[in-house]
C-alpha positions as CSV (number, residue, x, y, z in Angstrom):
1,M,-46.1,-31.8,-5.2
2,H,-43.0,-30.1,-5.9
3,R,-41.2,-30.7,-2.7
4,G,-39.4,-27.5,-1.8
5,K,-35.4,-26.7,-0.7
6,L,-34.1,-24.8,1.8
7,T,-30.8,-23.4,0.7
8,V,-28.6,-21.6,3.7
9,V,-25.6,-19.4,1.8
10,G,-23.2,-17.3,3.2
11,A,-22.6,-13.7,1.6
12,G,-19.2,-13.1,2.8
13,P,-17.9,-10.4,5.1
14,G,-19.8,-7.5,3.2
15,D,-17.8,-6.9,0.3
16,L,-20.0,-7.7,-3.0
17,D,-17.3,-9.3,-4.9
18,L,-16.5,-11.8,-1.6
19,I,-19.5,-13.8,-2.0
20,T,-19.0,-17.7,-3.9
21,L,-20.1,-18.0,-7.6
22,K,-21.9,-21.3,-5.8
23,G,-23.7,-18.8,-3.6
24,I,-24.6,-16.6,-6.8
25,K,-26.1,-19.7,-8.8
26,A,-27.8,-20.5,-5.6
27,L,-29.5,-16.8,-5.6
28,Q,-29.7,-17.0,-9.0
29,S,-32.4,-19.9,-8.4
30,A,-34.5,-19.0,-5.4
31,D,-38.0,-18.5,-5.4
32,V,-37.8,-16.6,-1.9
33,V,-34.7,-14.9,-0.3
34,L,-34.3,-14.4,3.5
35,Y,-31.6,-11.8,4.1
36,D,-30.6,-10.5,7.1
37,A,-29.2,-6.8,8.0
38,L,-25.5,-7.3,7.7
39,V,-25.9,-8.8,3.9
40,D,-25.8,-6.0,1.0
41,S,-28.8,-5.7,-0.7
42,A,-27.2,-5.0,-3.6
43,L,-27.0,-9.0,-3.7
44,L,-30.6,-9.2,-4.3
45,K,-30.1,-8.4,-8.0
46,Y,-29.3,-12.3,-8.4
47,A,-32.7,-13.1,-7.3
48,S,-34.1,-10.3,-9.1
49,N,-37.6,-12.7,-9.6
50,A,-37.8,-14.1,-6.6
51,E,-39.7,-13.0,-3.3
52,Q,-37.0,-10.9,-1.1
53,I,-38.1,-10.6,2.4
54,F,-35.7,-8.9,5.1
55,V,-35.3,-10.6,8.3
56,G,-32.5,-8.9,10.0
57,K,-31.6,-7.2,13.0
58,R,-30.1,-3.7,13.9
59,K,-29.4,-2.1,16.9
60,G,-31.5,-4.5,18.9
61,C,-34.8,-3.7,16.8
62,Y,-35.9,-7.5,15.4
63,H,-38.3,-7.4,11.8
64,F,-38.5,-11.6,12.9
65,Q,-37.8,-13.5,15.7
66,Q,-35.8,-16.6,14.6
67,E,-39.1,-18.6,15.9
68,Q,-40.5,-16.5,13.1
69,I,-38.3,-16.8,10.8
70,N,-37.8,-20.9,10.9
71,D,-41.6,-20.7,10.4
72,L,-41.5,-18.7,7.6
73,I,-38.8,-21.0,5.9
74,V,-41.2,-24.2,6.2
75,E,-44.1,-22.2,4.8
76,R,-42.6,-20.9,1.9
77,A,-40.7,-24.5,1.0
78,S,-43.9,-26.6,1.7
79,Q,-45.4,-25.0,-1.1
80,G,-42.7,-26.1,-3.4
81,L,-40.2,-23.2,-3.1
82,H,-36.6,-23.1,-3.1
83,V,-35.8,-20.7,-0.2
84,V,-32.6,-19.6,0.3
85,R,-31.3,-18.0,3.4
86,L,-28.8,-15.6,3.0
87,K,-26.5,-14.8,5.6
88,G,-23.4,-12.3,6.2
89,G,-19.8,-13.8,6.7
90,D,-20.1,-18.0,7.4
91,P,-23.9,-19.1,8.5
92,F,-21.9,-21.3,10.6
93,V,-19.4,-19.0,12.2
94,F,-22.2,-17.7,14.6
95,G,-24.7,-17.4,12.0
96,R,-27.5,-19.9,13.3
97,G,-27.6,-21.8,10.2
98,A,-27.3,-25.0,11.5
99,E,-30.5,-24.6,13.7
100,E,-32.6,-23.2,10.7
101,M,-31.4,-26.3,8.5
102,E,-31.9,-28.7,11.5
103,F,-35.2,-27.2,11.7
104,A,-36.3,-27.4,8.4
105,A,-34.9,-31.2,8.0
106,Q,-37.2,-32.2,10.8
107,K,-40.4,-31.1,8.6
108,G,-39.3,-32.9,5.8
109,I,-37.4,-30.3,3.6
110,D,-34.2,-31.2,1.6
111,V,-31.4,-28.8,3.2
112,A,-28.2,-27.5,1.9
113,M,-25.5,-25.2,2.7
114,V,-23.1,-23.0,0.5
115,P,-20.4,-21.9,2.7
116,G,-19.5,-17.9,3.0
117,I,-15.9,-16.5,3.4
118,S,-16.1,-15.6,7.3
119,S,-15.5,-12.0,8.6
120,S,-13.5,-13.8,11.4
121,V,-10.5,-14.0,9.3
122,S,-10.9,-12.1,6.1
123,V,-12.1,-9.0,7.6
124,P,-8.5,-8.7,9.5
125,A,-6.9,-10.3,6.7
126,T,-8.3,-6.8,4.0
127,Q,-6.1,-4.7,6.7
128,N,-3.2,-6.6,6.1
129,I,-3.2,-8.7,9.4
130,P,-3.1,-12.5,9.7
131,V,-4.6,-14.3,12.1
132,T,-1.5,-16.9,12.2
133,K,2.2,-15.9,11.2
134,R,5.2,-17.8,12.1
135,G,7.1,-16.5,15.0
136,A,4.1,-14.7,16.4
137,A,0.7,-17.0,16.7
138,E,0.3,-21.0,15.7
139,S,-3.1,-20.8,15.9
140,F,-6.3,-18.5,16.8
141,W,-9.6,-18.6,18.8
142,V,-12.4,-16.9,16.9
143,I,-15.1,-16.4,20.0
144,T,-18.6,-14.5,20.2
145,G,-18.3,-11.5,22.6
146,T,-22.0,-11.8,23.8
147,T,-23.9,-15.6,24.3
148,K,-27.5,-16.2,24.0
149,D,-27.2,-15.0,27.7
150,H,-25.9,-11.5,26.8
151,K,-23.1,-12.6,28.8
152,L,-19.0,-12.3,27.6
153,S,-18.2,-15.8,26.7
154,K,-16.2,-17.4,29.5
155,D,-13.8,-18.8,27.0
156,V,-12.5,-15.0,26.7
157,A,-10.4,-15.7,29.9
158,L,-9.0,-18.9,28.4
159,A,-8.1,-17.4,25.3
160,A,-6.2,-14.6,27.1
161,K,-3.9,-17.2,28.9
162,S,-2.5,-18.0,25.5
163,N,-0.5,-16.9,22.8
164,A,-3.0,-17.6,20.1
165,T,-4.5,-14.7,18.3
166,V,-7.7,-13.8,19.4
167,V,-10.4,-12.8,17.2
168,I,-13.7,-11.6,19.0
169,L,-17.2,-11.3,17.4
170,M,-20.2,-9.0,18.6
171,G,-17.8,-7.8,21.5
172,M,-18.1,-4.0,21.2
173,S,-20.1,-3.4,24.3
174,K,-18.0,-6.1,26.7
175,L,-14.6,-4.0,25.0
176,G,-13.7,-2.9,29.1
177,E,-14.6,-6.4,30.5
178,I,-12.5,-7.7,27.6
179,M,-9.5,-6.2,28.0
180,N,-9.2,-6.1,31.5
181,L,-9.0,-9.7,31.0
182,F,-6.0,-9.4,29.3
183,K,-4.7,-7.0,31.7
184,K,-4.9,-9.3,34.3
185,E,-2.4,-11.8,32.4
186,G,0.0,-8.9,31.8
187,K,-0.5,-8.4,28.4
188,K,-1.7,-4.8,28.5
189,D,1.0,-3.8,25.6
190,T,-0.5,-6.6,23.6
191,P,-1.6,-4.8,20.6
192,V,-4.8,-4.8,18.9
193,A,-6.7,-4.1,16.6
194,I,-10.9,-2.8,15.7
195,I,-12.1,-3.3,12.3
196,Q,-16.0,-1.8,12.1
197,N,-17.9,-2.7,8.9
198,G,-15.2,-4.8,7.3
199,T,-14.8,-4.7,3.6
200,R,-17.4,-2.4,2.9
201,E,-17.0,1.3,1.4
202,D,-17.1,2.6,4.9
203,E,-14.8,0.8,7.0
204,K,-13.1,1.9,9.9
205,V,-9.8,0.7,11.8
206,G,-8.7,1.5,15.2
207,I,-5.1,0.7,15.9
208,G,-3.7,0.7,19.7
209,T,-3.1,-1.8,22.5
210,V,-4.7,-3.9,25.7
211,A,-4.3,-0.6,27.7
212,S,-5.2,2.0,25.0
213,I,-7.6,0.8,22.8
214,E,-10.6,1.6,24.7
215,H,-9.6,5.2,24.1
216,K,-9.0,4.6,20.4
217,A,-12.5,3.4,20.2
218,K,-14.1,6.3,21.7
219,E,-11.9,8.9,20.0
220,Q,-12.7,7.2,16.7
221,Q,-16.7,6.3,17.6
222,L,-15.9,2.6,16.8
223,A,-18.9,0.4,17.0
224,N,-21.0,-2.6,15.9
225,P,-20.6,-4.3,13.5
226,A,-16.8,-4.8,14.3
227,I,-14.5,-7.5,15.0
228,I,-12.1,-6.9,17.6
229,I,-8.2,-8.7,16.9
230,I,-6.2,-9.3,19.7
231,G,-2.2,-10.1,19.2
232,E,0.9,-9.9,18.1
233,V,0.2,-10.2,14.8
234,V,-1.8,-7.0,14.6
235,N,1.7,-5.3,13.9
236,H,2.3,-7.0,10.7
237,R,-0.1,-4.5,9.1
238,Q,2.3,-1.9,10.5
239,N,5.5,-4.0,9.6
240,L,4.3,-4.4,5.7
241,L,3.4,-0.5,5.4
242,D,7.3,0.1,6.9
243,I,8.7,-2.0,4.7
244,Q,6.9,-0.7,1.3
245,N,7.9,2.9,2.7
246,E,11.3,2.0,2.8
247,Y,11.4,0.4,0.1
248,Q,9.9,3.2,-1.9
249,A,12.6,5.7,-0.1
250,K,15.4,3.5,-1.2
251,G,13.7,4.2,-5.0
252,K,13.2,7.8,-4.9
253,E,16.8,8.1,-3.8
254,L,18.5,5.8,-6.4
255,F,16.0,7.6,-9.0
256,E,17.4,11.4,-7.8
257,K,21.2,9.9,-8.3
258,V,20.2,9.2,-11.5
């Protein structure tokens, strides 16, 4: 019997154009695609002949528990099929891709991984927020806002003590708790950005400081799925706009003189 295979594929942060060519090729060769809630279903056109199964989670509603997803992967792959597990962002950045690959490998199934563009760096980048910048940040943390025990990661408190950029995923439900940790470190004026539905058409952005961002989030009704970016690098976005506006104003002035 032909031996099946699991390929875990990162779909990128949301914009359809940000999936990799290798990811598209994997979809085109798939017999079965298991896809998550944060994946744009338009990507499934690359796997039009494959069985397509939604296994994502929306607002705490699970269509499949993780154990069921694992079993489904093994069941289909054991039939000699190529199973593609399509996940948002990069499957190895809080995506549980590693766990699914281990489970399949333990059942004798061949496994492969196609990296995706992680939302942790790409979503800020599309809003002109670099995670590192000379003179502003020499490093960055990427932290989950909610652990498997539904508690705030202890790493957030450690990150708040550093001068690094801090990127927090899945942290909107604990926004107040996170900001309090930074306030305790005397960082109430540190810039903060919240980007909801990053890279998508319905993207929303809120900019403030550690002291003001909770109010901004309520005012703009920002909620998950969103990324929180804390650090001086957030100012680059406005600095760039100021430079562009100044250049345009000078150009207009020179044009009017002519």
